C-alpha positions, 0 to 999 in steps of 0.5 A: 937209569932213564930211557935216555941213559939206557941208550947212551950207556949201551950204544951197541944196542941197535935192535929196539923192541917195544911190546905189551898188550894191545892198545897201550902205546907200543906204536907211539913209543916206537915212533917217538924213539925212532924220531929221537934217534933220527934227530941225533943223526942216526939212520933209523928204520921203525917197522911194524910186525902187527897185521893191524899196523898203525904206523901209517896213522901215526906218521900220517903217511901211507906206508903199508906194504910199500917197503921202507918209506922215508919220513924225514931225514934219517928216518924210515918207516915200514909196515909189513904186508903179510899177504903179499909175502904169502903170495911170494912164498907160494911163487918161490915154492912152485919155482923150487919144485919145478927146478928140483924135480924138472916138472913142466907144471906143478902137479894138481895135488901139490898145488892144492897143498900149497893153497891149503898151507897158505890158509893156515893161521900160522902162515901170516906169522911165518910170512911176517917172521921171514920178512923180519929176518930179511930186514935184520940180516940186511943190516943197512940201518944204525937202529931198528925199532920194532913195533911188536904185535900184542903179547900173545902173538909176540911170544909166538913170533919170538919162539918161532926162531927156536921152533924152526931151528929145532925142526930144521935140525931134525930134517937136516940130520935125516937128509944127511943120513939119506945123503950118506946112504945114497953116496954109499949105494952109488959107490957100490954100483960104481956110479958117479956121485949123486948131484948136489943135494938141493934140498939140503942146501936149501935147508942149510940156507934157511937155518943160517938165516934163522940163526942170524936173526935169532942170534941178534934178537937174544943178544943182550949187547945188541938188543933191548926189549921194553915192556909198555905198561899202564897203571891198571891191575890186570895190565900189571899182572899180565905184563909180569907173566909175559916177562917171565915167559919172555925170559924163557926165550932169552929175550933181553928185557931192558926195562919198563915204560909206564904210559898214560899217567894222569897228571899229578897236578890234578890232585890239587884241583877241584875235579869231579869225584870220578876223576878223584877216584881214578887218581886214587886208584892210579896212585895205588897202582903206581906204588905197586909198579914201583915196588914190583918193578923197581929200577927196571922202570925207565920212564913215566909218560903222562896221558896226553891231551890228544892222540899222537899223530903227525910229527909235531906230536911225535916230537912232543912225545919224544921230548917227554920220553928222552928229554 
């Protein structure tokens, strides 16, 4: 089954992810897929959750931190600015503390904590995750194409929904127990019932957002994850290991796309010894890919003559990938 077949036979899969090690072509595949779908009349958003995003370079249009930017008819692109989301986080936290506790200003020790927490390495991933939840839950596009971060970070990103959910479950349970105790004490003292628990309400709101997002990301009917791989031994091994880990997080793997395949016609040409050796090595790795991944391989994409930047090259890649 080809890439085109995968899309045509699964029309309800609206959330498409391309992942793999850095530098293999995830972003170009994301852009080409978005272009192809938009050309079919679908309303498409392609967005990057990689802090070192390169959709701006590929589309040759400044889109970083500007929200969805229209590229052409039916196609929008977005690069998430984690720093601005962290600043928004800080502002929201300050406002909620002031509202909940009636402070005139944020106590110094709390402000120090907010600043310190925002400097944590995980805060960037958290901010990106929250932005992705916003995009997914809104649901205004026919297709969402994710340009995922490299594998190690992607695993962290994909696991965050489960981690957050478990954490919020524990906090919510504790908060509900406290709520029951407070209500009981109020009745004994014949006081009016305590005001609405704003903290519990906030936790339930966050939990609902996370469940909506993770429910989509792990739904085989709605989501397809494609690994990008190249015919090199370490890449093949790393991709196999990553696929096993992704499966543990219930990520629906739809297949593999092999990139940067040297043209087979080079075999019949008088090429330098170096290139002959590279071709021979590639043949061996392609055989290994066919044996280990079999019909899970949905496409082979050749090494192109130049970088994929600009709509003309994106269109060329889209035709190679989808016919």
